[in-house]
N, C-alpha and C positions, 0 to 999 in steps of 0.2 A: 861400362861408362868410363870415359877417359878422364883422367885427373888434369885439370887446367893448372898450369904452372904460372904463378904470379911473380913477376920479377920485382925485386927490391932494389932500391937505389940508395947509395950512400949519401951522406950530407953533401959531399963535394959534387957527386953526380947530379943530385937534385938541384943544387944551386946552379950548376951549369945549365941544366934544362930550363931553369927559371930566369937565367940571365942576371943573377945576383951573386954576391960573394958568399962563401960558405960561412963566414963569420956572421953575416946578416941573418942567414938562415938559422944559425945557432941562437942568436938573440931572439928570433921569432919563436923558437922552441921554448926558451926561458920565459918569454912574455905570454905564452899560451896562444899564439896566433898560428903556429904550425904544429901539426900533430903527426910525429913520426910513428910508424907501425910498432917498432920496438928498438931496443938497444942490444946490439950484438957486440960483445966485448966493450970496446971504448967508442964504438960508432953507432950513431942513430941510423936507421934505415927507413925509407919512405916508399909507399906504394905509388903507382902511377896515378891512381885516383886522387891521392892527396896532392901530388904535384900539379895535377890539372885544377884542383880546387884552389890552390895557391896562385896558379897562373891567372885565374879569372877573378881573383879577390878584388875588393874595392881598395884602392891604394890611397893612402894619405899623402898629400903633397906637402913639401916643406915650404918655407917662405920663398917668395919670389926672389930671383937673383938681384942683388944690390940693395935689398931692403934693410939689411943690417947696417950697411954703410950709410944709407939715407937716415936711419934712426940716429946714428952717431952724429952725423952732421947737423941734424935738427937740434940735438942736445947742446952742441957747441955754440949755435947761434944765439 
């Protein structure tokens, strides 16, 4: 029986695969929304399964562009 090798991705590699910054991915780890496989030295590593899970996650959208300015202008009036 052959042993299947599972590739592990660093935080930077996983972030690149997801199209996000590595700092955002680290925030996701801290917030408990991203689950790295383990920490090796100072680096978190991710499995391809976790990267795929994150790729298909429900994303929260921020406020629509310009809404902050519109809110400020409404207060001024």
